[in-house]
KEBA-989237 format. One record per residue: x, y, z of N, C-alpha, C in turn. Coordinates in steps of 0.05 Angstrom, whole numbers, plus 5000, padded with zeros to 4 digits. Example, Ala and Ser with C-alpha at 12.3 -4.5 7.8 and 13.67 -1.06 7.14 Angstrom:
BEGIN
+------+------+------+------+------+------+------+------+------+
:   nX :   nY :   nZ :  caX :  caY :  caZ :   cX :   cY :   cZ :
+------+------+------+------+------+------+------+------+------+
: 5264 : 4886 : 5156 : 5246 : 4910 : 5156 : 5264 : 4934 : 5156 :
: 5257 : 4955 : 5142 : 5273 : 4979 : 5143 : 5258 : 5001 : 5157 :
+------+------+------+------+------+------+------+------+------+
This chain:
BEGIN
+------+------+------+------+------+------+------+------+------+
:   nX :   nY :   nZ :  caX :  caY :  caZ :   cX :   cY :   cZ :
+------+------+------+------+------+------+------+------+------+
: 8893 : 6537 : 0902 : 8910 : 6557 : 0912 : 8939 : 6547 : 0914 :
: 8944 : 6522 : 0915 : 8971 : 6511 : 0915 : 8976 : 6496 : 0889 :
: 9000 : 6498 : 0879 : 9007 : 6484 : 0855 : 9034 : 6472 : 0859 :
: 9035 : 6446 : 0862 : 9060 : 6431 : 0868 : 9074 : 6443 : 0892 :
: 9059 : 6447 : 0914 : 9070 : 6457 : 0939 : 9081 : 6486 : 0937 :
: 9071 : 6502 : 0920 : 9079 : 6530 : 0918 : 9053 : 6546 : 0913 :
: 9053 : 6571 : 0922 : 9029 : 6587 : 0917 : 9027 : 6594 : 0888 :
: 9002 : 6595 : 0878 : 8999 : 6602 : 0849 : 8987 : 6630 : 0846 :
: 8982 : 6644 : 0869 : 8972 : 6671 : 0867 : 8984 : 6688 : 0889 :
: 8983 : 6714 : 0885 : 8991 : 6733 : 0906 : 8965 : 6749 : 0912 :
: 8959 : 6753 : 0937 : 8935 : 6768 : 0944 : 8944 : 6796 : 0954 :
: 8932 : 6816 : 0942 : 8938 : 6844 : 0950 : 8912 : 6857 : 0958 :
: 8914 : 6875 : 0977 : 8891 : 6890 : 0986 : 8893 : 6919 : 0975 :
: 8873 : 6926 : 0959 : 8873 : 6953 : 0946 : 8847 : 6967 : 0953 :
: 8848 : 6994 : 0951 : 8824 : 7010 : 0954 : 8810 : 7011 : 0927 :
: 8785 : 7001 : 0925 : 8770 : 7000 : 0900 : 8742 : 7009 : 0906 :
: 8734 : 7030 : 0892 : 8707 : 7042 : 0896 : 8701 : 7048 : 0925 :
: 8721 : 7060 : 0939 : 8717 : 7069 : 0966 : 8720 : 7048 : 0988 :
: 8724 : 7023 : 0981 : 8727 : 7002 : 1001 : 8753 : 6987 : 0996 :
: 8764 : 6975 : 1017 : 8788 : 6958 : 1014 : 8779 : 6930 : 1005 :
: 8790 : 6921 : 0984 : 8782 : 6895 : 0973 : 8808 : 6878 : 0967 :
: 8805 : 6852 : 0969 : 8827 : 6834 : 0963 : 8826 : 6826 : 0933 :
: 8849 : 6826 : 0920 : 8851 : 6818 : 0893 : 8872 : 6796 : 0891 :
: 8867 : 6776 : 0874 : 8886 : 6755 : 0869 : 8901 : 6761 : 0843 :
: 8927 : 6760 : 0845 : 8944 : 6765 : 0821 : 8960 : 6739 : 0816 :
: 8955 : 6726 : 0793 : 8967 : 6700 : 0789 : 8997 : 6701 : 0782 :
: 9012 : 6681 : 0791 : 9039 : 6676 : 0783 : 9038 : 6658 : 0758 :
: 9050 : 6666 : 0737 : 9048 : 6650 : 0712 : 9076 : 6644 : 0702 :
: 9080 : 6620 : 0690 : 9107 : 6613 : 0681 : 9110 : 6612 : 0651 :
: 9088 : 6616 : 0635 : 9091 : 6616 : 0606 : 9076 : 6640 : 0594 :
: 9086 : 6664 : 0601 : 9074 : 6688 : 0590 : 9086 : 6692 : 0563 :
: 9069 : 6696 : 0543 : 9078 : 6699 : 0515 : 9097 : 6722 : 0512 :
: 9116 : 6720 : 0493 : 9136 : 6742 : 0490 : 9123 : 6767 : 0478 :
: 9100 : 6766 : 0466 : 9087 : 6790 : 0455 : 9070 : 6805 : 0475 :
: 9068 : 6796 : 0500 : 9053 : 6810 : 0520 : 9069 : 6835 : 0529 :
: 9057 : 6859 : 0529 : 9071 : 6883 : 0537 : 9083 : 6881 : 0565 :
: 9107 : 6891 : 0569 : 9122 : 6888 : 0594 : 9109 : 6903 : 0617 :
: 9090 : 6922 : 0612 : 9077 : 6936 : 0634 : 9053 : 6920 : 0645 :
: 9047 : 6897 : 0634 : 9025 : 6880 : 0643 : 9034 : 6858 : 0662 :
: 9060 : 6855 : 0667 : 9070 : 6835 : 0685 : 9096 : 6844 : 0698 :
: 9103 : 6832 : 0721 : 9128 : 6836 : 0734 : 9145 : 6811 : 0730 :
: 9167 : 6813 : 0716 : 9183 : 6790 : 0708 : 9198 : 6779 : 0733 :
: 9199 : 6753 : 0734 : 9214 : 6738 : 0754 : 9233 : 6719 : 0740 :
: 9253 : 6708 : 0754 : 9271 : 6688 : 0741 : 9255 : 6665 : 0730 :
: 9262 : 6654 : 0707 : 9247 : 6631 : 0696 : 9248 : 6606 : 0713 :
: 9226 : 6591 : 0712 : 9224 : 6566 : 0726 : 9234 : 6544 : 0707 :
: 9239 : 6520 : 0717 : 9246 : 6498 : 0698 : 9224 : 6492 : 0678 :
: 9199 : 6498 : 0685 : 9177 : 6491 : 0667 : 9171 : 6514 : 0647 :
: 9185 : 6536 : 0649 : 9181 : 6558 : 0630 : 9192 : 6551 : 0603 :
: 9176 : 6553 : 0582 : 9184 : 6546 : 0555 : 9204 : 6567 : 0545 :
: 9221 : 6560 : 0526 : 9240 : 6579 : 0515 : 9225 : 6602 : 0501 :
: 9234 : 6626 : 0505 : 9222 : 6649 : 0493 : 9199 : 6661 : 0510 :
: 9188 : 6646 : 0528 : 9166 : 6655 : 0546 : 9178 : 6667 : 0571 :
: 9161 : 6680 : 0586 : 9169 : 6694 : 0611 : 9155 : 6682 : 0635 :
: 9166 : 6686 : 0658 : 9154 : 6677 : 0683 : 9151 : 6703 : 0700 :
: 9128 : 6706 : 0713 : 9124 : 6730 : 0729 : 9097 : 6732 : 0742 :
: 9092 : 6755 : 0754 : 9067 : 6762 : 0766 : 9051 : 6778 : 0745 :
: 9029 : 6766 : 0736 : 9014 : 6777 : 0713 : 8991 : 6795 : 0722 :
: 8995 : 6821 : 0722 : 8976 : 6840 : 0732 : 8949 : 6840 : 0717 :
: 8950 : 6836 : 0691 : 8927 : 6839 : 0674 : 8906 : 6817 : 0680 :
: 8915 : 6795 : 0693 : 8897 : 6773 : 0699 : 8886 : 6775 : 0728 :
: 8889 : 6798 : 0741 : 8880 : 6802 : 0768 : 8850 : 6801 : 0770 :
: 8840 : 6790 : 0792 : 8811 : 6788 : 0797 : 8804 : 6790 : 0826 :
: 8780 : 6800 : 0833 : 8773 : 6803 : 0862 : 8768 : 6776 : 0874 :
: 8774 : 6773 : 0900 : 8771 : 6748 : 0914 : 8760 : 6754 : 0942 :
: 8743 : 6736 : 0952 : 8732 : 6740 : 0979 : 8747 : 6723 : 0999 :
: 8744 : 6729 : 1025 : 8758 : 6714 : 1046 : 8751 : 6684 : 1046 :
: 8727 : 6677 : 1037 : 8719 : 6649 : 1037 : 8737 : 6632 : 1020 :
: 8750 : 6643 : 1000 : 8767 : 6628 : 0981 : 8796 : 6631 : 0987 :
: 8803 : 6643 : 1010 : 8831 : 6647 : 1016 : 8840 : 6628 : 1038 :
: 8865 : 6619 : 1037 : 8878 : 6604 : 1057 : 8904 : 6617 : 1064 :
: 8912 : 6617 : 1089 : 8937 : 6629 : 1097 : 8960 : 6610 : 1088 :
: 8982 : 6622 : 1079 : 9005 : 6607 : 1071 : 9029 : 6620 : 1084 :
: 9043 : 6605 : 1101 : 9066 : 6616 : 1115 : 9091 : 6609 : 1100 :
: 9109 : 6629 : 1097 : 9134 : 6623 : 1084 : 9157 : 6622 : 1103 :
+------+------+------+------+------+------+------+------+------+
């Protein structure tokens, strides 16, 4: 859940099939340039982002997560 002292996912609570469920949405720093822009939310590039690639919140890689795998992170 942590990557070099920074969170590597964002957890969102959504209504899915009539229940509220938590989903993990990963933060990625090397999103290929051919990925459609509606599949991620662009953020400023990190120093590790390769030229031509994007950094952002990648919606298409979202997956359900249970409370057992979550840890609180205070900012």
